C-alpha positions in Angstrom: 29.4 97.6 87.4 29.9 99.1 90.8 28.9 102.6 91.2 31.5 105.1 90.9 29.9 107.0 94.2 30.1 103.9 96.1 33.8 103.2 95.4 34.5 106.5 96.3 32.8 106.0 99.8 34.4 102.9 100.1 37.8 104.4 99.6 37.2 107.5 101.7 36.1 104.9 104.5 39.2 103.1 103.8 41.4 105.8 104.0 40.1 107.6 107.3 40.4 104.3 108.6 44.2 104.1 107.7 44.4 107.8 109.3 43.0 106.6 112.3 45.2 103.7 112.4 48.6 105.9 111.5 47.7 108.1 114.1 47.4 105.4 117.3 50.6 104.3 116.1 52.1 107.4 115.9 50.7 108.2 119.6 52.2 104.6 121.1 55.3 105.1 119.6 55.8 108.7 121.3 54.4 106.7 124.6 57.2 104.2 123.9 59.8 106.7 123.5 58.8 108.6 126.4 59.4 105.2 128.7 62.6 104.8 127.1 63.7 108.1 127.8 62.4 107.6 131.4 64.2 104.6 131.7 67.5 106.2 130.6 67.3 108.8 132.8 66.9 106.6 135.8 70.1 104.3 134.6 71.8 107.3 134.4 70.9 108.9 137.4 71.7 105.3 139.3 74.9 105.2 137.6 75.8 108.7 138.4 75.2 108.1 142.0 77.9 105.7 142.1 75.3 102.9 142.3 75.5 102.8 146.2 72.7 101.6 147.7 73.4 100.3 151.4 70.9 98.2 151.8 70.6 96.3 148.1 74.6 95.8 148.5 73.6 94.2 151.9 70.8 92.4 150.7 73.1 90.9 147.5 76.0 89.9 150.2 73.4 88.3 152.0 71.9 86.2 149.3 75.9 85.5 148.2 76.6 84.3 151.5 73.7 82.1 151.4 74.6 80.8 147.9 77.7 79.6 149.1 76.3 77.6 152.2 73.7 76.3 149.7 76.3 75.5 147.6 78.5 73.8 150.3 75.4 71.6 151.1 74.9 70.2 147.9 78.7 69.4 147.6 77.8 67.5 150.9 74.6 65.9 149.4 76.6 65.2 146.2 79.3 63.2 148.1 77.0 61.3 150.3 74.9 60.3 147.7 77.9 58.9 145.6 79.0 57.0 148.9 75.4 55.4 149.1 75.6 54.2 145.6 78.8 52.6 146.2 77.6 50.5 148.8 74.5 49.8 147.3 76.5 48.6 144.2 78.7 47.0 146.4 76.1 45.0 148.4 74.5 44.1 144.9 77.7 42.7 143.7 77.8 40.5 146.9 74.3 39.2 146.6 75.4 38.2 143.3 78.2 36.6 144.1 76.5 35.0 147.2 73.8 33.8 145.1 75.7 31.7 142.7 77.4 29.5 145.1 
């Protein structure tokens, strides 16, 4: 049989450990809440100023223009690739027909 004093000390130790963990979780939760409130405040301040960051707007415009140029180049490359594939298919057909004669 186990000793009554030993069981009490084990449960007291477990309780202290649980208390420590709950305190740490509470502190972490408070830190997460502070960070969330700070992020919400920043977001509201950005929204209240109308979000007019001229440098960011210029950068977005430049990136959109670059994106349009890249899309155009991609479309041209796609067309050239399709054209080359058509030529290769034609040459294969010609070669196959020429090989049968």
